[in-house]
N, C-alpha and C positions, 0 to 999 in steps of 0.2 A: 530434721525429718520432713522430707518433701513428698516422697512417693507414697501412694496408698499402700496400706498394710491390710491384706485380706485375712480374716480370722474365721475359722470354722469351729464352732462349739458343737461337737458331735453328740454329746449326751446332756444337753441343757446347760444352763448357766444362770447363776443368781442375778437378780436385777441390780444389786449393789455393785457387782463386778462390771456389768454392762454400763452402769452409770459412769464408772471410771473411764472406760473407753470413749464414752460420748463426749467427754471434755475435750477430746482431740479430734479434729476433723479428718485426720489422715487414717483413722482406723475404720475399716468397713467390716462389720461383724455379722455373721450368719449363725443363727441359733437353731439347731434341731434338737427336739427332746429325745429323739432316737434316730440314729442313722444306720440304714442297712449297709452291709458290706458292699453290695453292688453300687450303691450311690456313693459311698466313700471312695471306692476305687475310680469311679467315673469323674468325681468332682475334685479330688484332693489336689490335682495338678494346678488348680486355680488359686491355691491358698499358700500364704507365707507362714501361718501359724495354725496348728491343730490342737484344740483343747479337748481332752477326753476325761471320762471317769472310768470305772472298772468295766463298763459294758463293751467298749470298743477296743478291738485288738489291733494294735499297730505293729505289723510284722514287716518283713522285708518287702513283700509285694506292695504294701501301702506306701512304705518309705520310697521305693523306687518310682512309684507313680507320682509322688509329691516332689516334683522337680523344683518347685519354688520354696519348699519348706526350709525355714530357718530355725523354727522352734516347735517341739512337741511338748505340750504342757499337760501334766496330770493334775486335775483338780482334786487332790488328795495326796496320800503318801505312797501307796503301793505302786510298783512299776512292773509287775510281773506280766502285764498285758502289752508292754512296750519292749521292742527289741532295742535296748539301749546301746548294746555293742555295735549293731549295724548302723544305728543313727549316728553314733560317734564316728564311725568309719566314713560316713557320708558328710560329716561336718555339721550335723544338726544338733543344736542344743536341746537337751532333755531337761525340763524343769518339773518340779513338783511343789506342793505346798506343805512343807514339813511340820508346820505348827498349827495350821488352821483347824484341824480336827483332833488335836491331841486331847483336849479336855473331854470332848464328846466321846471318843473311843475309851478313854480311861473310865468315864462314868458308866458307859455301857458294860465294861468289864465288871465294875462293882455291882451293877444290876444283875448280871449273870451270877456273880458270886453269891449275892443274897438269895437269888432264886434257887440256886443249887442247894445252899445250906438249909433253907426252910421249905423246899419243895413246893414253892408257890404256884408254878404253872400246873403241876399235877393236882394240887388241891383245888385250884380253880376249875379244872375240867371235871373233877369229881362233883363239885357243887353244881355245875351246869347239868349234870346227869341226875340231880335230885338227891345226892348222897350227903350225909353229915358224918364223915368218917375222920375223926381226929387222930385215932391211933395209927393209921396207915401213913400219916404225913408228919410224923415226929421228926424234927430237924436237928441240926447241931448248931452250937454257938460258934461264932468266929473268934471271939475273945480268947487270946492265948494260943490259938492255933498257929501252925507254921504254914506260911504260904511261900511257895517257890516262884519267883519271877524270872522267867527266861528272857533275857534282853532288857537292859536297863537304859534304853534310849529315852527319848522324850516321853513316850506313852508309858513305857515300863516304869520310869521314875515317878510319874504322876500316880500310877496305880500303887506303887510302893508307899508313897507318902500317905495315901488314903488308908491303906491297910494298917500302917503304923498307928494312925489316928484311931483305928478300931481296936487297938490293943493286940494286934497280931504280931508274931515274930516273922520278919521278912528275910528269906534267904534269896540271894541273887546269883545268877550265872550270866556272865557276859565277858567273853575273852578280850574285849576291846576297852574295858573300863578298868581304871586303877583301883586299888584297895582304898586309897585316900578318898576318891570320888564316891565309892560305895559307902564308906564310913560316914561321909558328909550327909548322905541320904538316910543314914540309920539302918543300912542294909548289911547283912553279913554275906560277904562274897565267898562262894563255895564252888566246887566243881559241879559239872552237870550230873555226874553220878551221885554225889552226895545230896544234891537238891532233889533228885528223883527218889532217893531212898527215904529222905527225912520229911518231906512235905506232906501236909494234910490236904492242901490245895495247890494246884500248879496252874499258872497262867502264862501264856506265851505272847511275846511282843518282839518278834524278830521278823525281818523280811524273808520272803521266799527266795532262796538262792540254791546253788548246787550243794552247798554245805549244810543248809537247813532243811532241804527236802527230806521227808521221812526222818526227821530228827527224833520223833517219838514213834516207835514201832512196838511190836509184841515184845521184843527183847527188853526195851526200857520199861514197858508196862509191868513185866514180870518182876521187876525190882521194886515196884511201888508198894506202898501200904495198901491193904485191902479196902480201907475207908477213904482212899484218895479221891478227889474230885478234880477234873481237868477242864480248863477253860481255854478256848482258842478264839480270840477276836482279832487275830493277826492276818494270816493268810492260809487258805486251804492248801493241803499238801504237806504242811509241816508235821502234822499228825497223820499217820496212816489211817485212813477212814475205816478200812475193813478190820484192821487190828483193834482199833478203838471200839468198833461195834461188837466185835467178838468178846472183848473184855467186859463190856456193859451187859451183854446178854447172858454171859456165864456168871455174872456177879463177882468177877475178879476185882473190879473197882466199883466205887459207890455211885458215881455219876459223872456226867460231862455236860458242858454247855458250849455250843458251837455256833459261831456267827458267820463263818467263812468255809468255803468248800473248794475242792480241787477243780470242779467244774461248776460254774454258776450260770443260770440256776442248776441245781443238781438233777441228775437223771432220776427217774422214778425208781431205778434199781439201786440207788445209793444206799448202802447198808445203814447209815445213820438215821434215815427216815423212819425206820421201824425198830431202832435199838431201844432197849429199856433204859429208864432213868436218864434220858438224854433230852436236853432243852435245845431247841433249834430256833434261830432267828435269821431272816434273809439279808445278811450283810448290812446290819443297821448301825455299825460302830460309829459312822460319821453322819448318820441320818438324823441330825437335829437342825433346826432352822439356823441356829447360831453357827454351827460348823459349816453348813453350806454357804452361808454368807462369808465366813472367815476365809475359806479356801478360795472362793471367787475373788475376794479382795486381794488376797496374797498373790494369786496367779496374775490377775489383771495388772497389779502394780509392778510385778516382775517383768511382764511383757512390755509395759510402757517404758520402764527404765532401760530396757535393752534397745528399743528403737529410738527413744528420745535422747537418752544420755550415753548410749553405747556401753552400758554397765550390765554385767551379768550377775544376777542373784538367784538363789534357790535352784541352781543348776546341779544335776547329779553327775554330769560328765565333764564339768568344768569347775575350776575354783571360783567360789562366789565371794565377792568383796563389796563393801558398801560404796556408795557414790563418793563419799569423802575419801575413803582409802584408795579407790581407783584413781581419783584425781591426784592424790598425793604420789601415787606410783606411776602415773601416766608418762612422765619423762623417761623413767627407766624402761617402761614397756616399749615406747616408740623407738628409743635408741637401740634397745635390745633387738628389735626386728631388723633395723638397719644393719647392725653389726652382724647378725646372722646371715643376712643377704650378702654382705661384703665377703665374709669368710667362705661362703659356698662358691663364690666366683674366684677366690684365690686358690681353691682346691683343683686337683686334676682328677677327681673321682677317687673311688676306692676308699672312702672315709670309713674308718673303723669306730672312732669315738668322737662324740661331741662333749667337750669339757666346759662346765660352767661353775665358776667359783664366786661366791658372794663374800665380800670382806668388809668388816666394819659394822656399823649400826643397822645396815640393811638386813642383816641376818635375822633380826627380830620382826621383820615384816613378812606378809604372806607372799613369798617370792615365786610361787608356782606359776602365777599368771605371767611373770617376767620370763620364766623358763620357757613357757609355751610360746611366748612372742619371739624369743630367740630361735626356737625350733621352727616356728612358722617362717621366719625370714630365711633361715638356712634351707628349708625344704622347698620353698616356692620357686626357687630357681632350678630345682631338680625335677619336681613333679608337676609344676605349672601353677601359676598364680591363682587360678580359679579352683584348684583342687584342694588346697590346704588352707586351714584356718586355725584359730586358737583351739578349737575343739579337737581336731584330729591330728594336730602337728606332731604330738608324741607318738601316735600310732604310725604315722608316716616314717618317723625315724626308725622305729622298730621294724617296719616292713622292709626298709632298705638295709637292715642289718647293722644299723648304727647304734652303738650303745651310748646311752646318756649317763655321764658321770657328773653329779652335782655335789658340791661341797660348800661348807660354810665355815668361815673363820671370823670369830668375833674380835680377836686381837688384830689390830690394823697397824702395821709399821710404816705405812706410806704417809705422804703429806695430805692425802685425801681422807675425808671422813668416811666415805664409802667408795669402794671399787668393785666393779663387776668384771671378772676376767673370763673371756670366752675364747675357746680355741677348738681345734680339731686335730685328730691324729689320723693320717692315712698311711697307706703302704709305702708311700714315697716321701712324705713331708709332714711337718707340724707347723701350724700357724696359730698365732694368738693375738687377740685384740683386747685392750683394757678400755673401759669407759667409766665416767663418773658424772654425777650431777652436782653442779655448783649451787650456791644460794640463788634464789630467784628462778630455780628450775632450769638453769642453763646447762645443757648436756654437751659433753665433749668426749671424743676419743682421745686418750692421753698416751696410749702406747700401742704400737704395732710391732710384734716380735721384740727385737732389741732396740727399736727406735722410739724415742720419746718425742711427743709433739702435742699440739692442740688442734684437733680437726673437727669441724662441723660438717658432716657429710652432705653432699649435694646429690641431686638425681643422677648426674653423669660425672664420672671421675676416671682418671687414668693413673694407675699405680705403676711406678717404675723402680727397679733396683738397678743402681748404676755405680760405677767406680767414682769415687769422690775426687773428680778432676775439674780444673777450670774449663769452661766452654760448654759443658753439658747442658746447663739450664738454657743458655743462649741457643744452642742447637735445637732443643725441644720447642722453645718458643717460636723459633723461625719456621720450623716445619709445620706447626699447628697454625701459625699466622698465615702462611702461604696457602694453606688449605681452607682458610676462612673459618677456622674453629676458634671461637672466642674464649679466652681464658678468664675464669672468674677469680681464681686464687691459686697460688702455687706454694706448696710446703716442701721444704728440703730439710731433711734431718739426718745427721750422721749417726752411725752406730757408735756405741761406746768403745768398741774395739774393732780394729780392722780398717779397711780402706774403702768401705762401701757406704752408700747413702740411699735413703728412701726418698723418692720424689713423688708427691701426690698433687695432681692438677685437677681442679674442678673446672668443668667446661659447660657451655650452654647446650651442646649437642655432642653425641658420640662421634669421634672421628671415623671416617671410612677406613676399610681394611688396608688400602694402599698407603694411607698415611701412617698407620701403625707399622706396616712393613718397613717403611722408610726409617721410622724411629728405631726399629729393631736392627736395622742394618749397621747402626753405629756400634763398633766393637766395644765401646765403653759402657753400653747399656746392656745389662744382663737379662732383664726380664721386663715385660710390659703386660699389664692386665687392664682390660676395660671393665669398669664397674658401673652397673646400672641399677638404681634403686627403684 
């Protein structure tokens, strides 16, 4: 890492996170406690990294202005203020800090739970008004009550553990979690409808997405117990605010505690501000000293790893792997990109499918990063070297109408412990390349279509298919030699059946077109391809 990395912290940043950046002289950090949209749009073009919290909206306009942006980092979990899809399209990594505020948010949920059950804020306000009214603030015990936890991710799981410790029965709804995982938490996994009907308390811990927006509306509330109490410390918009306020004001439900809003800060017209039996806090879930330090440390370390070690962690639009695992997979990743680039130059366009098959022990590794590298190599010769990267390579495949077909085969019947087979299908042809990694991380291409060989690709190569006759190799060498093209290595391999051979020549520089035309003029040479990596 030699070049300066300019970082803008648009919504403040903890000192412990800044201290991590200060260890490295190449990081230049600008911290604003609050950044206006006008300033952000004006200045973002100067920065490689943008770090935000929930206050700053990172939309298409901001992303388009951020010509240098490589990372958008959310010092927290929620990403609803960041256009992740557009950032991915632009090849920008989006990171968050998924564990830094887990405990803080879980504890705030418990604080809301206790406050609702015992009506603590309302009793406090009554005391301030000079009242001593015990009867109006009679609460309920949590012991043996049913609490429904919607979303059993990191925060939801921590809430569930704490509720179990209180002697509550925990019902859980999460379509992405297995029954075994739920059982290990002590949670009974149920449908959303059953959770809504059976729970005495309901707490929400899912992200705001198209599928979770308005997850709880009047329709769901009508199915709840009349004594139910709802807690939302996740994201505004998951619970319909007007429907919740109507249910509170009519007495249809017993209470609610809300930390997040569809618009923050909420407009004065927000119906929850005047709703009965409703506890409101200004998005305090992660507002502890420890959480702010933890998310800052997590984000700073992730950014340093990217620029210093070329390792991606805590990315939401890229597979995240540890430094150790990335280094283990690096030979597969680097060769995968080369193989993808070779294949794209063997095609004549009109590719329909990109085929990737993992065979052997490699199937137990996080291979998505390898898949993205192969796709990157394949697409960079089609859409341009600067346009495609690991983040958007799969999107570029899709945009070109190329279907990715990835398979895994644990049983390996070849002599290699691991094989990665990469190929494409077009309207006119099919090509396939196999590669492997030997001990000591030595990578080799070991098969091209029906030709077996061992090839270490170079930056410049000439691929030829020719009839297997005497004099061909001499002819090629003479033509290249007379043109001043230095040959590094020549591989000649015969097909198992037939009378054709594959000849691969590594050269110091690509031959000019007239030299290629002269080689093509030989009637025994059927195909010539120039390959540049």
